C-alpha positions as a Python dict, from the first residue, in 0.01 Angstrom:
ca = {
    (1, 'M'): (0, 0, 0),
    (2, 'S'): (50, 160, 336),
    (3, 'V'): (182, 551, 295),
    (4, 'V'): (486, 710, 454),
    (5, 'V'): (361, 997, 677),
    (6, 'P'): (702, 1267, 700),
    (7, 'P'): (730, 1399, 1015),
    (8, 'Y'): (664, 1723, 948),
    (9, 'V'): (287, 1687, 765),
    (10, 'I'): (258, 1515, 1110),
    (11, 'S'): (423, 1859, 1288),
    (12, 'C'): (170, 2101, 1090),
    (13, 'K'): (-178, 1866, 1171),
    (14, 'Y'): (-132, 1806, 1554),
    (15, 'E'): (120, 1948, 1714),
    (16, 'N'): (-29, 2280, 1790),
    (17, 'S'): (-353, 2181, 1807),
    (18, 'L'): (-197, 1938, 2093),
    (19, 'Q'): (70, 2198, 2256),
    (20, 'K'): (-247, 2489, 2245),
    (21, 'Q'): (-467, 2254, 2545),
    (22, 'Y'): (-150, 2199, 2693),
    (23, 'L'): (-76, 2562, 2736),
    (24, 'L'): (-458, 2662, 2877),
    (25, 'L'): (-364, 2429, 3146),
    (26, 'L'): (-28, 2555, 3235),
    (27, 'L'): (-102, 2881, 3210),
    (28, 'S'): (-502, 2940, 3199),
    (29, 'H'): (-603, 2690, 3436),
    (30, 'P'): (-226, 2600, 3647),
    (31, 'N'): (-422, 2486, 3985),
    (32, 'A'): (-633, 2207, 3870),
    (33, 'K'): (-552, 1843, 3866),
    (34, 'E'): (-554, 1787, 3537),
    (35, 'S'): (-215, 2023, 3485),
    (36, 'K'): (-62, 1810, 3693),
    (37, 'D'): (312, 1696, 3494),
    (38, 'A'): (154, 1881, 3233),
    (39, 'E'): (517, 2027, 3069),
    (40, 'T'): (601, 1691, 3076),
    (41, 'H'): (338, 1517, 2863),
    (42, 'M'): (322, 1824, 2670),
    (43, 'W'): (689, 1738, 2606),
    (44, 'M'): (672, 1342, 2556),
    (45, 'Q'): (317, 1417, 2276),
    (46, 'T'): (414, 1663, 2104),
    (47, 'S'): (753, 1772, 2038),
    (48, 'Y'): (932, 1447, 2157),
    (49, 'A'): (759, 1255, 1988),
    (50, 'L'): (853, 1415, 1648),
    (51, 'I'): (1221, 1451, 1763),
    (52, 'S'): (1166, 1038, 1773),
    (53, 'I'): (1009, 994, 1423),
    (54, 'Y'): (1323, 1275, 1282),
    (55, 'K'): (1604, 1055, 1460),
    (56, 'T'): (1469, 664, 1316),
    (57, 'R'): (1392, 826, 980),
    (58, 'I'): (1726, 984, 959),
    (59, 'A'): (1920, 702, 1140),
    (60, 'A'): (1743, 421, 858),
    (61, 'L'): (1843, 688, 527),
    (62, 'E'): (2184, 646, 731),
    (63, 'N'): (2192, 263, 715),
    (64, 'A'): (2048, 274, 409),
    (65, 'L'): (2299, 499, 262),
    (66, 'R'): (2581, 323, 359),
    (67, 'E'): (2436, 12, 262),
    (68, 'A'): (2417, 184, -111),
    (69, 'G'): (2798, 247, -94),
    (70, 'T'): (2866, -129, -90),
    (71, 'Q'): (2576, -277, -273),
    (72, 'R'): (2605, -92, -674),
    (73, 'Q'): (2388, -375, -817),
    (74, 'L'): (2064, -174, -732),
    (75, 'P'): (2001, 162, -995),
    (76, 'R'): (2094, 484, -860),
    (77, 'S'): (1699, 551, -914),
    (78, 'Q'): (1624, 296, -667),
    (79, 'R'): (1919, 409, -421),
    (80, 'P'): (1891, 689, -178),
    (81, 'G'): (2043, 955, -181),
    (82, 'P'): (2261, 1230, 30),
    (83, 'V'): (2089, 1480, -67),
    (84, 'E'): (1782, 1344, 37),
    (85, 'Y'): (1958, 1277, 380),
    (86, 'R'): (2047, 1622, 391),
    (87, 'K'): (1672, 1753, 291),
    (88, 'L'): (1538, 1567, 603),
    (89, 'L'): (1895, 1686, 841),
    (90, 'Q'): (1793, 2019, 715),
    (91, 'R'): (1436, 1977, 868),
    (92, 'F'): (1480, 1843, 1197),
    (93, 'K'): (1781, 2129, 1237),
    (94, 'Q'): (1438, 2339, 1178),
    (95, 'F'): (1170, 2188, 1385),
    (96, 'L'): (1485, 2168, 1676),
    (97, 'S'): (1497, 2540, 1608),
    (98, 'T'): (1139, 2624, 1612),
    (99, 'E'): (1083, 2389, 1928),
    (100, 'E'): (1407, 2572, 2058),
    (101, 'K'): (1172, 2891, 2039),
    (102, 'F'): (907, 2797, 2149),
    (103, 'W'): (1030, 2627, 2478),
    (104, 'T'): (1180, 2990, 2577),
    (105, 'H'): (907, 3154, 2539),
    (106, 'L'): (745, 2901, 2741),
    (107, 'V'): (1033, 2985, 3058),
    (108, 'V'): (998, 3378, 3000),
    (109, 'R'): (635, 3331, 3024),
    (110, 'I'): (612, 3174, 3362),
    (111, 'Q'): (866, 3329, 3496),
    (112, 'R'): (663, 3679, 3417),
    (113, 'Q'): (301, 3587, 3448),
    (114, 'F'): (386, 3361, 3793),
    (115, 'G'): (579, 3634, 3925),
    (116, 'L'): (872, 3404, 3973),
    (117, 'S'): (1222, 3620, 4077),
    (118, 'E'): (1405, 3356, 4211),
    (119, 'A'): (1433, 3246, 3850),
    (120, 'R'): (1517, 3565, 3688),
    (121, 'S'): (1917, 3439, 3751),
    (122, 'A'): (1833, 3115, 3564),
    (123, 'L'): (1739, 3328, 3269),
    (124, 'A'): (2038, 3569, 3312),
    (125, 'T'): (2267, 3313, 3295),
    (126, 'L'): (2119, 3117, 2992),
    (127, 'S'): (2127, 3474, 2798),
    (128, 'I'): (1726, 3448, 2813),
    (129, 'V'): (1598, 3795, 2797),
    (130, 'P'): (1278, 3812, 2996),
    (131, 'D'): (1010, 4007, 2840),
    (132, 'T'): (779, 4237, 2928),
    (133, 'E'): (547, 4232, 2698),
    (134, 'P'): (218, 4027, 2745),
    (135, 'D'): (77, 3805, 2528),
    (136, 'I'): (-224, 3886, 2325),
    (137, 'D'): (-523, 3698, 2202),
    (138, 'E'): (-541, 3841, 1834),
    (139, 'R'): (-483, 3599, 1594),
    (140, 'D'): (-297, 3838, 1337),
    (141, 'A'): (-112, 4120, 1591),
    (142, 'G'): (5, 3827, 1834),
    (143, 'K'): (463, 3812, 1765),
    (144, 'H'): (377, 3488, 1958),
    (145, 'D'): (68, 3379, 1778),
    (146, 'H'): (237, 3061, 1611),
    (147, 'F'): (287, 2935, 1933),
    (148, 'R'): (-99, 3017, 2040),
    (149, 'F'): (9, 3127, 2410),
    (150, 'P'): (-325, 3193, 2534),
    (151, 'P'): (-347, 3508, 2679),
    (152, 'E'): (-241, 3679, 3057),
    (153, 'P'): (-413, 3758, 3334),
    (154, 'V'): (-527, 4103, 3346),
    (155, 'K'): (-231, 4277, 3567),
    (156, 'N'): (-490, 4533, 3693),
    (157, 'G'): (-728, 4314, 3724),
    (158, 'P'): (-790, 4098, 4064),
    (159, 'S'): (-491, 3928, 4155),
    (160, 'Q'): (-431, 3671, 4433),
    (161, 'S'): (-92, 3556, 4577),
    (162, 'L'): (47, 3220, 4521),
    (163, 'T'): (53, 2997, 4767),
    (164, 'P'): (385, 2849, 4895),
    (165, 'S'): (317, 2488, 4732),
    (166, 'Q'): (138, 2657, 4408),
    (167, 'R'): (510, 2870, 4370),
    (168, 'N'): (681, 2532, 4452),
    (169, 'N'): (439, 2380, 4137),
    (170, 'R'): (482, 2679, 3956),
    (171, 'R'): (908, 2673, 4026),
    (172, 'A'): (924, 2299, 3905),
    (173, 'T'): (703, 2341, 3595),
    (174, 'L'): (981, 2588, 3481),
    (175, 'S'): (1270, 2390, 3618),
    (176, 'K'): (1135, 2111, 3380),
    (177, 'A'): (1128, 2340, 3088),
    (178, 'L'): (1468, 2371, 3110),
    (179, 'V'): (1530, 2078, 3122),
    (180, 'V'): (1360, 2065, 2760),
    (181, 'L'): (1534, 2329, 2632),
    (182, 'G'): (1855, 2111, 2750),
    (183, 'D'): (1715, 1836, 2587),
    (184, 'L'): (1695, 2066, 2217),
    (185, 'A'): (2028, 2190, 2260),
    (186, 'R'): (2159, 1866, 2330),
    (187, 'Y'): (1997, 1707, 1985),
    (188, 'R'): (2140, 2033, 1772),
    (189, 'E'): (2475, 1980, 1900),
    (190, 'Q'): (2483, 1602, 1801),
    (191, 'Y'): (2297, 1658, 1487),
    (192, 'G'): (2474, 2000, 1384),
    (193, 'D'): (2699, 1827, 1148),
    (194, 'G'): (2444, 1552, 1098),
    (195, 'A'): (2400, 1235, 1304),
    (196, 'S'): (2731, 1060, 1163),
    (197, 'R'): (2884, 1086, 822),
    (198, 'P'): (2664, 901, 540),
    (199, 'R'): (2926, 684, 372),
    (200, 'G'): (2718, 688, 42),
    (201, 'G'): (2764, 1060, -31),
    (202, 'Q'): (3033, 1313, 29),
    (203, 'E'): (3206, 1371, 281),
    (204, 'R'): (2992, 1604, 620),
    (205, 'G'): (3152, 1956, 684),
    (206, 'G'): (3275, 1989, 393),
    (207, 'R'): (3339, 1962, 41),
    (208, 'S'): (3408, 1644, -193),
    (209, 'T'): (3714, 1544, -218),
    (210, 'R'): (3714, 1378, -560),
    (211, 'G'): (3982, 1407, -798),
    (212, 'R'): (4192, 1544, -509),
    (213, 'G'): (4343, 1209, -288),
    (214, 'S'): (4215, 1135, 49),
    (215, 'Q'): (4124, 1428, 290),
    (216, 'P'): (3840, 1369, 521),
    (217, 'D'): (3687, 1586, 727),
    (218, 'Q'): (3837, 1582, 1089),
    (219, 'P'): (3481, 1578, 1287),
    (220, 'R'): (3397, 1912, 1549),
    (221, 'T'): (3460, 1828, 1882),
    (222, 'K'): (3091, 1832, 2079),
    (223, 'T'): (3044, 2028, 2380),
    (224, 'Y'): (2735, 2028, 2493),
    (225, 'D'): (2764, 2356, 2678),
    (226, 'K'): (2433, 2478, 2603),
    (227, 'A'): (2202, 2168, 2747),
    (228, 'R'): (2547, 2155, 3034),
    (229, 'A'): (2409, 2513, 3107),
    (230, 'C'): (2028, 2401, 3106),
    (231, 'Y'): (2036, 2100, 3294),
    (232, 'E'): (2266, 2290, 3544),
    (233, 'S'): (1968, 2582, 3598),
    (234, 'A'): (1702, 2297, 3590),
    (235, 'R'): (1887, 2147, 3891),
    (236, 'D'): (2015, 2516, 4112),
    (237, 'L'): (1559, 2615, 4035),
    (238, 'M'): (1508, 2257, 4190),
    (239, 'P'): (1780, 2086, 4344),
    (240, 'D'): (1533, 1839, 4540),
    (241, 'E'): (1432, 1680, 4210),
    (242, 'G'): (1679, 1401, 3952),
    (243, 'N'): (1579, 1515, 3636),
    (244, 'A'): (1843, 1775, 3535),
    (245, 'S'): (2114, 1505, 3776),
    (246, 'H'): (2008, 1245, 3476),
    (247, 'Q'): (2027, 1454, 3173),
    (248, 'L'): (2349, 1599, 3327),
    (249, 'A'): (2485, 1209, 3373),
    (250, 'I'): (2351, 1160, 2983),
    (251, 'L'): (2629, 1442, 2929),
    (252, 'A'): (2870, 1322, 3123),
    (253, 'S'): (2849, 969, 2902),
    (254, 'Y'): (2884, 1126, 2574),
    (255, 'Q'): (3222, 1207, 2698),
    (256, 'K'): (3307, 900, 2865),
    (257, 'D'): (3369, 987, 3148),
    (258, 'T'): (3205, 770, 3339),
    (259, 'F'): (3328, 818, 3710),
    (260, 'E'): (3132, 1172, 3639),
    (261, 'S'): (2812, 989, 3475),
    (262, 'L'): (2779, 819, 3824),
    (263, 'V'): (2810, 1067, 4028),
    (264, 'Q'): (2545, 1229, 3862),
    (265, 'Y'): (2281, 898, 3870),
    (266, 'Y'): (2319, 900, 4259),
    (267, 'K'): (2237, 1246, 4262),
    (268, 'A'): (1881, 1196, 4064),
    (269, 'L'): (1852, 911, 4316),
    (270, 'C'): (1961, 1031, 4610),
    (271, 'V'): (1712, 1335, 4712),
    (272, 'R'): (1341, 1413, 4749),
    (273, 'S'): (1196, 1303, 4396),
    (274, 'A'): (1424, 1113, 4298),
    (275, 'Y'): (1459, 1021, 3921),
    (276, 'D'): (1398, 686, 3871),
    (277, 'P'): (1530, 561, 3546),
    (278, 'A'): (1814, 654, 3686),
    (279, 'A'): (1845, 352, 3908),
    (280, 'E'): (1827, 111, 3558),
    (281, 'N'): (2023, 369, 3336),
    (282, 'M'): (2293, 361, 3592),
    (283, 'G'): (2289, -35, 3627),
    (284, 'N'): (2371, -115, 3296),
    (285, 'V'): (2639, 185, 3301),
    (286, 'L'): (2827, -10, 3601),
    (287, 'S'): (2745, -361, 3451),
    (288, 'K'): (2929, -245, 3088),
    (289, 'F'): (3214, -115, 3314),
    (290, 'L'): (3238, -389, 3549),
    (291, 'E'): (3266, -648, 3190),
    (292, 'A'): (3537, -523, 3024),
    (293, 'W'): (3711, -507, 3352),
    (294, 'K'): (3657, -856, 3379),
    (295, 'R'): (3797, -889, 2931),
    (296, 'R'): (4093, -730, 3078),
    (297, 'R'): (4199, -913, 3410),
    (298, 'K'): (4158, -1188, 3166),
    (299, 'G'): (4388, -1096, 2891),
    (300, 'K'): (4620, -953, 3149),
    (301, 'A'): (4694, -1263, 3373),
    (302, 'G'): (4991, -1451, 3358),
    (303, 'R'): (5132, -1142, 3207),
    (304, 'P'): (5435, -923, 3467),
    (305, 'P'): (5310, -623, 3598),
    (306, 'S'): (5345, -290, 3278),
    (307, 'E'): (5633, -72, 3451),
    (308, 'D'): (5780, 273, 3359),
    (309, 'P'): (6102, 397, 3255),
    (310, 'T'): (6198, 477, 3645),
    (311, 'G'): (6096, 154, 3771),
    (312, 'K'): (5757, 207, 3926),
    (313, 'K'): (5516, -5, 3847),
    (314, 'I'): (5123, 116, 3649),
    (315, 'N'): (4841, 72, 3808),
    (316, 'S'): (4606, -51, 3530),
    (317, 'L'): (4304, 135, 3697),
    (318, 'S'): (4290, 480, 3841),
    (319, 'F'): (4180, 571, 4109),
    (320, 'K'): (3830, 682, 3974),
    (321, 'D'): (3863, 338, 3830),
    (322, 'N'): (3881, 184, 4149),
    (323, 'V'): (3548, 360, 4265),
    (324, 'I'): (3357, 269, 3977),
    (325, 'L'): (3456, -80, 4000),
    (326, 'L'): (3408, -91, 4396),
    (327, 'H'): (3027, -15, 4297),
    (328, 'A'): (2988, -217, 4034),
    (329, 'L'): (3069, -481, 4262),
    (330, 'W'): (2897, -359, 4515),
    (331, 'R'): (2538, -326, 4286),
    (332, 'L'): (2560, -603, 4071),
    (333, 'G'): (2805, -840, 4267),
    (334, 'D'): (3091, -1064, 4125),
    (335, 'D'): (3083, -1414, 4099),
    (336, 'E'): (3438, -1520, 4013),
}
């Protein structure tokens, strides 16, 4: 019989240990070859790995709740309940909050330890207050001891200024950490009111409407302002890297703004350090748009052009839509 280990148990056992090792590379041995892309590996192997587990479990519970709403033949004791869903969602939001604190402190630590004065404006934009107090290595006294940050170099000890290449590398690390903060803010916004309303239980975001007629809650409009600010700050710090623009394209897709999404995908690719996954994602966006355009064109075949009250013919595609269509035809082609 297999045992499913909850995500928070995995977090307690493995995440802190892995993070501590990656922090040693990033902060104590930043110039070692092993430290290359350490911040990306730390994100993927700790924070994002656990986020993926949480998202999978939440989605599975949502599906089970929907099925439970339509299949009443199962005994109540065997049906997943909305309480279990809410508890898991709450643990996930607590985990995201803790991760946000961890990565925020990493941003502050990198900026302070390596003297990246050019990043101060980014921190100010994001309302991140620089901490002038160095991290200490006492087990019970350090205010950031939970995150196991290594001690900082002694200020009055021998110091060596960064070379231009080293400074650029430290700035790139900080920029990637800001992208991570944007991702965490994006997930918190997505799951702030629940991923989607579980149909097997109470209406999301409000009290039960049982006995009071149909009073569905209106979902709050998700803005992703904080995530956007993090991505834009990361892009401003490293304009030659495409990762942040790729994330901005994802935000645009949430808002159903295909044109803005296309623009950001191009920005992610047309830089010195292009973000390669943007090419495939942009192809998917253009492919979906082209297929939708073909369906609309077939559906309107033989129909006369629509007219507004003034007698002018209405163009079914806006200028932006035409631009998207042009790029879709360039990239994908059309045999018709």
